[in-house]
C-alpha positions, 0 to 999 in steps of 0.5 A: 218874532215877538208880540209886536211882529218884529224880530227879537233883539239879542243881547250883544256878546262882547268878545275881548282880545287876548291879554298880552304876555306882559299882563299875563306875566304881571298876573303871575307875579302878583298871584305868586306874591299873594300865595307866598304871603298867605303861606308865610302867614300860615308858616309863622302861625304853625311855627308859633304853635309848634314851637310851644311843644318842641323846637326840633319838631317845629323845624321838621314840621316847617321843612316838611309841610311848607312846600305842601302848604304853598301848593294847597294854598295856590290851588285853593286860591286859583280855584276859588277866585277863578270859579267865583269871580273869573279873576284872581287879584292879579287879574283884577289889577290888570283888568283881565279875566278868564273865559271859555274859548266860546267867550262864556263863563268857564265851567267847574270842570274847566276851572278844575283842569286849569288849576291842576295844570298849573302844577305841571312842571315847567308849565310856566314856560309854555307861555313862550310860544308864538301864541302866548297861550299857556298849557293850562289855557290849552288843556282847559279850553279857556283863555285870559282876555283884556277887559280894558281893551275895546270889545267887538260885539256880535248880535246874531246867534251865528256870530256870538262865538266868532273864530279867534285868530290865535296869533293876535287873539282877535276875532277873525272878521266875518264876511257876509254876502 
């Protein structure tokens, strides 16, 4: 109880529905384009720098380091953006964000696992399952939610982390009484 003798009011905890497969796919294409553009810019800069020394060395440098550069840029991009903002450029444009399965901001460990899991071969195809959940979501206990859709609010502590129906990505209604 507070000083007025009534129970304290809790801040509502919004629970957003899972982002659709279409939005997740659009996120991927936008983020892949951003990472590719950053890598291309790095490659052009590296080529200009390396070609001033030796044209043969420049070609060998790019052939060797381009794939590694893309991986490093993608890792840094996803890790930093999701850690600081819970969103990448793709998620900003589609009004989606990353959250833990409890509906809170993901931890540093969750973001790290999520980012590393993106590089598992064929991980992209894990979205084809019935829930639309990617392997990087499942391994890190995170989900991507659609903030443009109406949220369900839970006021009591016992309802702040409702169970989510994985097929629909919506909270399971809680019956009282």
